[in-house]
Each structure stands twice: as structure tokens, then as C-alpha cells.
C-alpha positions in Angstrom: 105.1 88.2 95.5 103.2 85.9 94.2 103.2 85.2 90.7 100.9 83.7 88.3 100.8 80.1 86.8 99.3 79.1 83.7 95.7 78.5 85.7 95.3 82.1 87.2 96.2 83.9 83.7 93.9 81.7 81.6 91.4 82.5 84.2 92.0 86.4 84.2 92.4 86.2 80.4 89.1 84.4 79.9 87.4 86.9 82.3 88.9 89.7 80.2 87.0 88.2 76.7 83.8 87.4 78.5 83.1 91.1 79.7 84.4 92.8 75.9 81.8 90.4 74.7 79.4 91.6 77.7 80.6 95.6 76.8 79.8 95.0 73.2 76.6 93.6 73.8 75.6 96.9 76.1 77.0 99.3 73.9 74.9 97.8 71.1 71.7 97.9 73.3 71.4 94.2 73.7 71.5 94.6 77.0 70.1 97.1 79.2 71.4 98.5 82.2 69.8 96.4 84.8 71.1 93.2 82.6 74.4 94.5 82.5 74.7 96.0 86.1 75.3 92.4 88.0 78.1 91.6 85.4 79.9 95.1 85.6 79.9 94.5 89.1 81.5 91.4 89.0 84.4 93.1 87.1 84.7 95.8 89.7 83.1 98.4 87.4 80.6 100.9 89.2 78.2 103.9 87.6 79.2 106.8 89.4 77.7 110.5 89.3 79.7 111.2 86.2 81.5 108.6 84.7 82.3 104.8 85.1 85.0 103.8 88.4 87.2 100.8 87.6 88.4 99.3 90.9 91.4 97.6 90.4 92.3 94.9 93.0 95.6 94.9 94.3 95.3 91.5 96.6 96.8 91.9 100.1 98.1 95.6 99.1 101.8 94.3 97.6 102.7 95.1 94.1 105.7 95.7 91.8 107.1 97.9 89.5 105.4 96.9 86.3 102.4 96.5 88.1 102.4 99.9 89.3 104.0 101.4 86.3 100.6 99.7 84.5 98.6 101.6 87.1 100.2 105.0 85.7 100.0 104.1 82.1 95.9 103.3 82.3 95.5 106.6 84.8 97.7 108.8 81.9 95.8 107.5 79.0 92.4 106.4 79.8 91.6 108.3 82.7 92.3 112.3 83.6 96.0 111.7 84.6 96.0 109.8 88.2 94.3 107.1 90.2 92.8 107.1 93.7 94.2 104.3 96.2 91.5 103.2 98.7 90.7 101.7 102.1 90.5 98.2 100.6 94.5 98.4 99.2 92.9 98.5 95.8 93.2 101.7 93.4 89.9 103.5 91.6 89.8 105.2 88.3 87.0 107.7 88.3 87.0 108.5 84.8 86.6 105.6 83.1 84.9 105.2 79.6 82.6 101.8 79.3 84.1 101.2 75.5 87.2 101.4 77.0 87.3 99.1 79.9 88.0 95.6 77.8 91.1 97.4 76.9 91.7 98.4 80.2 91.4 95.0 81.4 93.2 93.2 79.1 96.3 95.6 79.9 95.8 94.8 83.8 96.2 91.3 82.7 99.4 91.3 81.2 100.7 92.5 84.5 98.9 89.8 86.4 96.2 92.3 87.6 92.6 92.0 87.0 89.6 93.7 88.8 87.3 90.8 89.6 85.4 90.3 93.0 85.8 94.3 93.8 82.4 94.4 93.9 79.3 92.6 94.4 78.0 90.3 96.6 80.7 88.1 97.1 84.7 87.8 99.0 86.3 91.1 98.2 89.8 91.8 98.1 91.6 90.0 101.0 93.5 92.6 102.9 96.6 92.6 105.4 99.1 94.1 106.7 101.2 96.5 104.8 104.4 96.2 106.5 104.3 92.1 106.4 107.2 90.4 105.4 109.4 93.2 106.5 107.7 94.3 110.5 109.6 93.7 113.3 106.9 92.5 115.6 105.5 89.9 113.2 105.8 86.3 114.1 105.3 85.4 110.3 104.7 87.0 106.8 100.9 86.5 106.6 100.3 87.5 102.9 101.0 83.0 101.8 97.8 82.9 103.6 96.4 85.7 102.4 97.4 84.2 98.9 96.0 81.2 100.0 92.7 82.7 100.8 92.7 85.0 97.3 93.1 81.2 95.4 90.3 79.8 97.3 87.8 82.8 97.4 88.7 83.4 93.4 84.9 82.3 91.8 84.2 80.1 94.8 81.1 78.7 93.5 78.6 78.5 96.7 80.5 82.1 97.6 79.7 83.9 94.4 76.2 85.3 95.5 76.3 85.8 99.3 73.9 87.9 101.1 76.0 90.5 101.0 79.6 91.7 100.1 82.3 90.2 102.6 86.0 91.3 103.3 88.5 89.3 105.4 91.7 90.7 106.6 95.1 88.8 107.7 97.5 89.7 110.0 100.5 88.8 112.1 101.4 90.9 114.6 100.2 91.9 118.0 100.0 95.6 116.5 97.2 95.9 113.7 97.5 97.7 111.3 94.9 96.4 109.0 91.9 97.2 111.0 91.1 93.4 111.4 88.3 93.8 114.2 86.2 95.5 111.8 86.4 93.2 108.7 83.5 90.1 108.2 86.2 87.8 109.5 89.4 88.7 110.7 92.2 86.3 111.3 95.3 87.0 113.5 98.0 84.2 112.8 99.4 83.7 116.7 101.9 81.2 118.0 100.9 78.5 121.0 103.4 75.5 122.2 105.5 76.7 119.1 102.7 76.2 116.7 101.3 79.0 114.5 97.2 79.1 114.3 94.6 81.4 113.9 92.4 83.7 116.0 89.5 84.0 114.2 87.3 86.8 114.5 84.1 87.2 113.0 81.0 89.8 112.3 83.0 93.1 112.3 82.1 95.8 109.8 81.4 99.5 109.8 78.8 101.4 108.1 74.8 101.7 108.8 75.2 99.5 112.2 79.2 99.2 112.8 80.5 96.6 115.1 83.3 95.3 116.2 84.5 91.5 115.7 83.8 88.6 118.6 86.4 85.8 118.8 84.8 82.9 117.4 87.7 80.3 117.9 91.0 81.3 120.0 93.6 79.2 117.6 92.6 77.1 114.7 95.8 75.2 113.3 96.8 76.7 109.7 96.5 73.4 108.4 92.5 73.8 109.0 92.4 77.5 108.1 90.2 76.7 104.9 88.0 74.2 106.4 87.2 76.7 109.2 86.8 79.9 106.8 84.6 77.6 104.6 82.6 76.6 107.5 81.9 80.3 108.8 80.8 81.3 105.3 78.8 78.6 105.0 76.6 79.0 108.0 76.5 82.7 107.2 75.6 81.9 103.1 72.4 79.3 104.9 71.3 81.9 107.5 71.9 85.6 106.5 69.5 87.7 105.6 68.6 88.2 102.0 65.6 90.2 102.5 67.1 93.5 103.5 69.9 94.9 102.3 70.8 96.6 105.8 70.6 93.3 107.9 72.4 91.6 105.5 76.3 91.5 107.0 77.4 88.9 108.7 77.6 90.8 111.5 73.8 91.2 111.9 73.7 87.2 111.8 76.2 86.8 114.6 74.4 90.0 116.5 71.0 87.8 116.2 71.6 84.2 117.0 74.7 85.1 119.4 78.8 84.1 119.0 78.0 81.4 120.8 75.5 80.0 118.9 76.9 80.5 115.9 80.3 79.2 116.9 78.1 75.7 118.0 77.0 75.8 114.1 80.4 76.7 113.2 82.2 73.9 114.4 79.2 71.7 113.5 79.7 72.2 110.0 83.5 72.4 110.1 83.5 68.4 110.7 81.8 68.2 107.8 83.8 70.6 105.9 87.2 69.4 107.1 86.1 65.4 105.5 86.0 67.1 101.7 89.4 67.8 101.9 89.7 71.5 100.9 92.5 72.0 102.8 95.6 72.3 100.7 98.3 69.9 100.9 101.4 71.2 102.4 103.5 71.0 99.0 101.0 73.2 97.7 101.0 76.0 100.3 104.9 75.9 100.5 105.1 76.5 96.8 103.2 79.5 97.8 104.9 80.9 100.3 108.4 80.4 98.2 107.0 83.3 96.6 107.1 85.6 99.5 110.6 84.9 100.4 112.7 87.3 102.2 114.5 89.9 99.4 118.4 88.9 98.9 119.6 91.6 102.2 122.8 92.6 102.1 124.3 91.3 105.8 127.0 94.1 105.7 124.4 97.1 105.2 125.2 99.8 107.6 122.5 100.2 110.2 123.3 104.0 110.9 122.1 107.2 109.7 123.0 110.9 108.4 120.5 112.9 110.5 122.0 116.4 109.7 119.4 117.6 107.1 116.9 118.5 109.8 114.1 118.1 107.2 115.0 114.5 106.4 115.3 114.1 110.1 111.5 114.8 110.8 110.5 112.7 107.6 112.8 109.9 109.2 111.2 110.0 112.8 107.4 110.5 111.2 107.4 108.1 108.0 110.0 105.4 108.6 109.9 102.2 111.0 111.8 99.6 112.2 112.4 96.5 109.7 113.0 93.2 110.8 116.3 93.1 108.7 119.5 95.7 110.5 120.5 98.4 108.0 117.2 98.1 106.4 113.9 100.5 106.7 110.5 100.5 105.7 109.5 103.9 104.0 105.8 105.2 104.2 105.2 107.3 101.0 102.3 109.9 102.2 99.5 110.7 99.7 98.2 113.4 101.5 100.1 116.7 100.8 98.7 119.9 102.5 95.5 120.8 100.5 95.6 117.4 98.2 92.9 115.0 98.1 93.6 112.2 100.2 95.0 108.9 98.6 94.9 110.2 94.9 98.4 110.0 92.8 99.1 111.3 89.5 100.6 109.2 86.8 104.1 110.4 87.0 103.9 110.5 90.6 102.8 106.6 90.5 105.9 106.1 87.6 108.1 107.9 90.2 106.7 105.2 93.0 107.6 102.4 90.9 111.1 103.7 89.8 111.6 103.9 93.9 110.5 100.4 94.6 112.7 99.0 91.6 115.8 100.9 92.6 115.5 100.6 96.3 112.8 98.4 97.5 113.4 95.3 95.9 110.8 96.1 93.2 107.9 95.7 95.9 105.5 97.9 96.9 102.2 98.3 99.4 99.3 100.1 99.3 97.6 100.5 103.1 94.5 100.8 104.2 94.8 104.6 105.3 95.6 105.2 101.3 99.7 105.6 101.5 102.1 103.6 100.0 105.1 101.7 101.2 108.2 100.7 100.3 109.1 97.7 102.8 112.5 97.3 101.8 114.6 100.2 102.0 118.6 99.9 102.8 119.2 102.9 105.4 121.9 104.1 103.3 119.3 104.9 100.6 116.9 106.4 102.3 118.2 110.1 101.8 118.0 109.7 98.4 114.5 108.5 98.5 113.9 111.2 100.2 115.3 113.6 98.2 113.3 112.2 95.1 110.1 112.4 96.7 110.5 115.8 98.2 111.1 116.7 94.4 108.1 115.0 93.8 105.6 116.6 96.2 105.6 113.1 98.2 107.5 113.6 101.2 105.0 115.1 103.6 106.7 113.9 107.2 102.3 113.4 108.3 102.0 109.6 109.0 99.5 108.9 111.4 99.2 113.2 112.4 96.2 114.7 111.7 96.8 115.6 107.9 97.0 112.1 107.1 93.0 112.1 106.9 91.8 108.9 105.3 88.6 110.3 103.1 86.4 108.3 100.9 85.5 110.5 97.3 82.1 111.5 98.8 79.5 113.5 96.8 82.2 114.4 94.4 82.2 111.2 92.8 79.5 108.9 94.5 76.7 108.2 93.8 75.7 107.2 97.2 77.0 109.8 98.8 75.5 112.1 101.1 78.0 114.9 101.3 81.3 115.8 100.2 84.3 114.8 101.7 87.6 115.7 99.8 87.0 119.5 100.6 86.5 119.0 104.5 89.4 116.8 104.1 91.3 119.5 102.6 90.3 122.3 105.1 91.4 120.8 107.8 94.8 119.5 106.2 95.0 123.1 105.5 94.1 124.3 109.3 96.5 122.0 110.5 99.4 122.5 107.8 102.1 124.0 110.3 103.9 120.1 110.8 105.3 121.2 114.0 101.9 122.1 115.4 100.9 118.7 114.2 103.9 117.1 115.5 102.7 118.0 119.1 99.6 117.5 118.7 100.9 113.6 118.0 99.2 110.4 116.5 95.8 111.5 115.8 93.9 109.7 113.1 91.0 111.6 111.4 88.7 110.0 108.9 85.4 111.2 106.8 83.0 109.6 105.4 80.4 111.4 102.5 77.6 108.7 103.7 76.8 106.2 106.4 78.4 103.5 104.2 81.8 104.2 105.8 83.8 104.0 103.4 86.4 106.5 105.0 86.1 104.6 108.3 84.5 107.4 110.2 83.6 104.6 113.1 87.5 104.1 113.3 88.9 107.6 113.9 90.1 108.8 117.0 88.2 111.6 115.2 85.7 110.7 112.6 83.5 113.1 110.8 80.1 111.5 108.4 78.4 113.6 105.8 74.8 113.8 106.1 71.9 115.1 103.9 70.1 117.7 106.2 67.1 119.1 104.7 68.9 119.4 101.3 72.5 120.6 103.0 75.1 118.9 103.6 75.6 117.9 107.4 78.9 116.8 109.2 78.3 115.0 112.3 81.5 114.9 114.8 82.7 111.6 116.7 85.3 110.4 119.1 87.0 107.6 120.4 86.9 105.2 117.5 90.3 103.3 116.2 90.8 100.5 114.2 93.7 98.9 115.9 94.5 96.9 118.5 92.8 98.4 121.1 89.9 98.8 118.8 86.9 100.9 119.4 83.8 102.7 117.9 83.6 106.5 117.7 80.7 108.3 119.3 79.1 111.0 118.1 79.2 114.7 119.9 75.6 115.7 119.2 74.3 118.0 116.2 76.5 118.3 113.5 77.8 121.1 111.8 78.5 123.2 108.2 81.3 122.5 106.3 83.2 125.0 108.4 81.9 124.6 111.0 83.0 120.9 111.4 86.9 122.3 110.9 86.3 124.8 113.3 85.1 122.0 116.2 87.8 119.7 115.1 90.3 122.2 116.1 88.5 123.4 119.3 88.7 119.4 120.2 92.2 119.7 120.2 92.8 122.4 122.1 90.9 120.6 124.9 93.0 117.5 124.2 96.0 119.6 124.5 94.7 121.4 128.0 93.9 118.1 129.6 96.4 115.1 128.2 98.8 113.3 130.2 102.3 112.1 129.6 102.6 109.8 126.7 98.9 110.1 126.2 97.3 110.3 122.4 94.2 111.9 121.6 92.4 108.9 121.9 94.0 108.1 125.3 92.7 111.4 126.4 89.4 111.6 125.0 88.9 107.9 127.0 89.7 109.3 130.4 88.3 112.4 130.5 85.1 111.5 128.3 83.2 113.5 125.9 81.6 116.4 128.2 84.9 118.4 128.4 84.9 118.3 124.4 81.0 119.0 124.1 81.5 121.7 126.3 84.6 123.5 123.9 82.6 122.8 120.8 78.7 123.5 121.8 79.2 125.9 124.7 78.0 125.1 128.4 74.5 122.7 128.6 
């Protein structure tokens, strides 16, 4: 994984010192909240319903054991003993005291971490495939390019005050594990005539007006990638709306002027940008790439597994994926225990995951956009020991991609923007479907919950999506079907009138009954829905028309 050089470290240390002064001036009353707000947001500090929330950046979801332990240390000493892993591959602390934030940021800086640009109208954390560098289906590791984009976008003077927040994802496999086309810019590294290039998609996003990104470029040589993205951002920065926060995202610009016109303007701008020479020399990219060299795998690692323990065998089937290196595997740690809060992990659990990474995964972990943790490089011979340690810590739930592997935002329990609670609904659904045999009978079923229209829980991309709304002062839950953030990307459609908290749980169960009654061999819930349409589901949920 990438390691800071002196410039990276000086940049982060300087920002910590700057923010310490700003906090002191806020606490003394020299700065008002209105004056302080844009300063704290650029340092990832939000004011939520009950306390400040600090969002820590985890670039492209990759971190090592010392960084993971630092997150556990902060949870234990500055929060209430836990952290919340997010859909942006970041981590949030929900109970932070303002006077502690400079010390927290200073401690993060000692392990090459920060909270810079995790908020504000700027380019946010660059996300990627959580299996990058390990996946058997990738054509290359996309993380060196994600790191290059992180360096390019950090404190970019032209893009620090965009019309609205901006999100970029980079993948290098046909299977999209990062919801790439639901980003402002999505990049898929592809191969053509023996050379690698980028398919560039622009204008995706969720929120109030969900859209799927449009392909703007079929193949951009990677040597031109920074210049091309700079051109994409320049066109947006020039013409994106600043008069209406609801129409400020790049997806609105692409929609309003049309993809062809946007593409024309980008290509015209690209000529001017390319002449500036901002693309890195090959030697600089090779320097970055060297940090992502494969671990020193044992070439003779046994490629067989003892599946005699039936509980371990279930975990293997559900949470362990194929690795590109024989004798090794990718293991996902579920942060979705039955009745738990999706994405939460205690300080002790965070420390344990750090220990397991150091001992069994070449000192590397990944955060997934589905709010789980990955050990990317585990010897197959070590999987049973890993599973046993996870089991003892309550982290061995074998539910990856099943109905209880729910994505959920913090909702009205924490967020000042939310209209309804997400966490209790997620807990009740997980408890309703707690029987693992029942979950496995249903198969892959992506269920996602948001507490407001901002869609931090990605409900638009759920096979089943739930949106919490305010209906005359009461929490109400809209139900949607048919979304996907994967390579078969689609947006979910609302079934009809909303439900109470308990009512939406019942409705989800009725929908799964319809699926089981109608599915054909090999179909997932979303496949059956696409084949038979909405009506059978609506009839089961609402009764005959």
C-alpha cells in the first residue's frame, strides 16, 4: 500500500496545525458557527443531531494494521467505543468533542491518515474495488491509478470549491464491486490491442435525482487519464449550477446539455489541458505503482481446504472468494450480525481485525462500500484459524450478499438531515430473516436502506431498497425493487404507498415469498423481478387492485 513521502506528511501536518488554530478560535468565540462551518467541513467534521461526527478518509478502502489500530484507539479514547464504516470506504466517529478534534487529527497523521476532503464541495475520497490486487478477474490492480487521482485531487486549487461534492471510483474488472456507474465519474480500466486504457463514465449518482453514468469515452490511454479527467472537471466547474443545490451535481449538467455535447466540450478542453503537461512522467507512476506490488506469496501454499466443520464450510461458501494466487483466498468479515448496527465495529473488534491482518493477510485490510471489512490475502491453510478468531469475537456471520448483509446509513438516530431512522429497520429485517438456512435459500439479495432522499444507504441500487420519509410528522418507509450497483446497474422503482416501520418489514417478507414462488433456476431476486415485473409483488404487498 502507498506510503507517505515528506510532501504528503508535511501537507497533512500543516493542515492539522491550521485546523487546531481554527478550533481554538471557534471555542474562544472569535469565529461564529457560520464562519467555522466551511473550515470544519473541509476537515471532515460535521455537526450532527447529538454531537460532532468526524469522517476519516481511507483512500480506496486500503489500510494496514497500525492504521486500523489507530482507529480502534480513537474509538476507545475519543468516542463511545466504536466506529462506523461507511459506503464511501471511510470510517465515521459519531460522538466527537470539538476540543478533541485537533488531537485526533494529529494522532491520525502519525499513521498517514487524515480527514481532508471527506466533506465539502470538492473531490471526495477516491473509491475502488475492495478486492483490488487480489481478485482473480481483474486485468490489473486499479489502486495505483486511484492513488494517483488522490494525489491529483488533494487541494487541487481549481476544484476545491466545485458546484457540489464530487465522487470518483476506479475498477479494473468486469464485475463491478464498487458501484462505479453510480459515481460522478466512474473509471473502468480495460485492455485493447494489448494496451490498458480507461472507459470513462460521467454523470452517475443517487440522491434526489438518481442517474446512471453515461459512457463519455470508450478508451482513454492511461498516459492521458489525468488530463482527460481534468477536462471533465473543468467543463463541470465552468457550467455546473451554483444557484440551486438540488441541480448542482454533474449528472444534472450532463442530462441538461446532453451526453454528446458534454463529450464534445470535454474533448475540446482536453486538447488545451494536455498541452499543460500535467500527466505524470512514467517514472513517477512506476514509483507509485511499486507500493502496490503483490505480497511475497508462498509459491507452495496448499490449495486445499478441510471442510469437515460444517459451520466453517458455510462461512467459506458465503464469505470467501477466489484469489488470483493459488493457495490463497479473499475473506470478507461481515459487520452485519443479526440485530447489530450495519457497519459498526467496537474498538476491541477493530483491534482484532488489525491483529488478523498483521498475522494472516500480509498486514493489509480493505473497507468495502457495503460496510464490511476484507482480509485480501489469506493462505487457505490459515482460514480456519481466522474463522475461529472471528467466531469468538462475534464477527463470523456467514451472510455476505444475503438479505441480512444490509447497507444502512445512520439515519435519524444520528444524522441531522434524516427524515427517518434506518438502524431499527435494518435490525428488524435482519432479525426476521435470522435463520441462515432461510437466507441462503433466498440467495444473493442486496437490501439497502436510507433515512432520507440523500441516499447515503444507496437504496436506489438495492435489489430491495427502503427510503425513510417524513409523512405528516411520522416516519414512513417507501419500498423499491429492481436496483443494482453492479455491472448490471439499474435504478430501483417504488412499489407504491409507504409503510410503518413494522409494516415495511412485513412487506419485505411478502416480497421474498413472491420471489420464491416465481423464480426459475439460477435466478436472483432481482432477476425474477426483472422477468415478471412489479405487479405480482404489488398484489402480494398491497392486495388485489
